[in-house]
C-alpha positions as CSV (number, residue, x, y, z in Angstrom):
1,V,-15.2,7.9,-31.3
2,Q,-12.7,9.8,-29.3
3,T,-13.2,10.5,-25.6
4,C,-12.2,13.7,-23.9
5,A,-9.4,13.5,-21.4
6,L,-10.2,14.3,-17.8
7,P,-9.6,18.0,-17.1
8,I,-6.1,18.5,-15.8
9,Y,-7.4,19.7,-12.3
10,V,-9.5,16.5,-12.0
11,Y,-6.7,14.3,-13.3
12,V,-4.1,15.7,-10.9
13,R,-6.5,15.5,-7.9
14,R,-7.4,11.8,-8.8
15,L,-3.8,10.8,-9.4
16,G,-2.7,12.5,-6.1
17,R,-5.5,10.8,-4.2
18,L,-4.5,7.4,-5.6
19,I,-0.8,7.9,-4.7
20,H,-1.8,9.1,-1.2
21,H,-4.0,6.0,-0.8
22,L,-1.1,3.7,-1.9
23,A,1.3,5.4,0.5
24,S,-1.3,5.1,3.3
25,L,-1.7,1.5,2.6
26,E,2.0,0.8,3.1
27,V,2.2,2.8,6.3
28,M,-0.9,1.1,7.7
29,L,0.6,-2.3,6.9
30,R,3.8,-1.4,8.6
31,F,2.0,-0.2,11.8
32,H,-0.3,-3.2,11.9
33,L,2.7,-5.5,11.5
34,Y,4.5,-3.6,14.3
35,S,1.4,-3.8,16.6
36,V,1.3,-7.6,16.2
37,K,5.1,-7.8,16.7
38,D,5.7,-9.4,13.3
39,A,9.3,-10.4,12.9
40,P,11.7,-8.8,12.7
41,H,10.5,-7.0,15.7
42,E,12.4,-4.9,18.2
43,A,10.2,-2.3,19.8
44,F,11.2,1.4,19.6
45,P,12.9,2.6,22.8
46,E,10.7,4.3,25.4
47,G,9.7,7.8,24.1
48,V,10.7,7.1,20.5
49,N,8.1,6.9,17.8
50,P,8.1,7.9,14.1
51,A,7.1,11.4,15.0
52,T,10.1,11.9,17.2
53,I,12.9,10.3,15.1
54,K,15.8,12.5,14.1
55,V,18.1,12.2,11.1
56,G,21.0,9.9,11.9
57,E,19.3,8.4,14.9
58,I,20.1,4.6,15.3
59,L,16.9,2.6,15.6
60,P,15.9,-1.0,16.0
61,V,14.7,-3.0,13.1
62,N,10.9,-3.7,13.1
63,A,8.0,-3.5,10.6
64,V,8.2,0.3,10.6
65,T,11.9,0.5,9.9
66,D,12.8,-2.6,7.9
67,Y,13.4,-2.5,4.2
68,S,10.5,-4.7,3.1
69,Q,8.8,-3.6,-0.1
70,L,5.1,-3.4,-0.4
71,G,4.7,-6.9,-1.8
72,K,6.6,-8.5,1.1
73,L,4.5,-6.4,3.6
74,I,1.3,-7.7,2.0
75,E,2.6,-11.2,2.1
76,R,3.4,-10.9,5.8
77,F,-0.1,-9.4,6.5
78,N,-1.8,-12.1,4.4
79,A,0.1,-14.9,6.3
80,R,-1.5,-13.6,9.6
81,A,-4.9,-12.4,8.4
82,S,-8.0,-14.5,7.8
83,T,-8.8,-15.3,4.1
84,A,-11.7,-12.8,4.2
85,L,-9.2,-10.0,5.1
86,A,-6.4,-10.9,2.7
87,I,-5.1,-8.1,0.6
88,D,-5.1,-8.3,-3.2
89,T,-1.5,-8.8,-4.1
90,T,-2.0,-7.2,-7.5
91,I,-2.1,-3.8,-5.8
92,V,1.7,-4.1,-5.9
93,D,1.4,-4.0,-9.7
94,L,-0.7,-0.9,-9.6
95,R,1.8,0.8,-7.2
96,D,4.7,-0.2,-9.4
97,A,2.9,1.0,-12.5
98,V,2.2,4.4,-11.0
99,A,5.7,4.7,-9.6
100,H,7.7,3.3,-12.5
101,G,5.4,3.5,-15.5
102,R,5.0,6.3,-18.0
103,L,2.1,8.7,-17.3
104,F,1.1,10.2,-20.6
105,D,-0.8,13.3,-19.7
106,H,0.5,15.9,-22.0
107,L,-2.4,17.1,-24.1
108,D,0.0,18.3,-26.9
109,V,1.1,14.6,-27.3
110,T,-2.2,12.9,-26.5
111,P,-4.9,15.5,-26.8
112,T,-7.9,13.3,-26.0
113,R,-6.3,10.7,-23.6
114,R,-4.5,10.4,-20.4
115,F,-2.9,7.0,-20.0
116,L,-0.4,4.8,-18.2
117,L,2.2,2.6,-19.9
118,K,4.6,0.2,-18.2
119,F,7.3,-1.8,-20.0
120,S,9.1,-5.0,-19.3
121,K,12.8,-5.1,-18.8
122,P,14.6,-5.2,-22.1
123,V,15.8,-8.6,-23.4
124,D,18.1,-8.5,-26.5
125,G,17.4,-4.8,-27.0
126,K,13.6,-5.3,-27.0
127,C,10.8,-4.9,-24.5
128,S,7.1,-5.3,-24.3
129,A,4.2,-3.2,-23.0
130,T,3.1,-4.8,-19.7
131,I,0.5,-2.3,-18.8
132,V,-1.6,0.0,-21.0
133,E,-4.4,1.8,-19.0
134,E,-6.7,4.6,-20.0
135,L,-6.7,7.0,-17.0
136,D,-10.3,8.0,-17.0
137,E,-12.7,8.5,-14.1
138,A,-13.8,4.9,-14.2
139,W,-10.2,3.6,-13.9
140,F,-9.5,5.9,-11.0
141,R,-12.7,4.8,-9.2
142,R,-11.8,1.1,-9.7
143,Q,-8.2,1.6,-8.3
144,D,-9.3,3.7,-5.4
145,S,-11.9,1.1,-4.5
146,R,-9.3,-1.7,-4.6
147,V,-6.8,0.2,-2.4
148,L,-9.5,1.5,0.0
149,A,-10.8,-2.1,0.4
150,A,-7.2,-3.2,1.4
151,I,-7.0,-0.3,3.9
152,E,-10.3,-1.3,5.4
153,N,-9.1,-4.9,5.7
154,I,-6.1,-3.7,7.7
155,W,-8.4,-1.7,10.0
156,K,-10.6,-4.8,10.5
157,A,-7.5,-7.0,11.3
158,T,-6.1,-4.4,13.7
159,R,-9.5,-4.1,15.5
160,A,-9.8,-7.9,15.6
161,D,-6.3,-8.2,17.1
162,H,-7.0,-5.5,19.6
163,V,-10.3,-7.1,20.7
164,T,-8.6,-10.5,21.0
165,K,-5.9,-9.0,23.2
166,V,-8.4,-7.1,25.4
167,A,-10.8,-10.0,25.7
168,A,-8.2,-12.6,26.5
169,P,-8.4,-13.7,30.1
170,R,-5.6,-12.6,32.3
171,R,-3.3,-15.3,33.5
172,G,-2.4,-15.1,37.2
173,P,-2.5,-17.2,40.3
174,E,-6.3,-17.2,40.3
175,N,-6.5,-18.2,36.6
176,K,-4.2,-21.1,36.4
177,D,-5.0,-23.8,33.8
């Protein structure tokens, strides 16, 4: 039994949404880690933020500007977060597969399927398929759900960190321990 591929307009919209969610995840991780001053951390100078940066501008190294890849950012987040808010590290495999895999979506080659293949690094002139995924509506729903759950965990951790900072008693002459 052959299944029909997603219509191209649905496929493109779903793939674009997934890529956007993955990019949003990385940016949110970076801003969360910046807000908690995760090392390396040197704050942006007064008046400088990502919306004001110019090409060639020299900037301090922090969670927004450092060269950490998604896996390292998730590792840094998970080291600080509660177990309940930990982000699924296999999201990195998803992002790598979408970024570096082969998206077979040409209906002249695969008329009834749209799928994703990723291959290992060659060893002795041979490689193996490491990911083979049918890109149907159910697959996109599963991946969106995983990535959106990770984004929600970042929001929860950010709110928890903010509440902790706001609720912490101020230390001053009248509040000495």
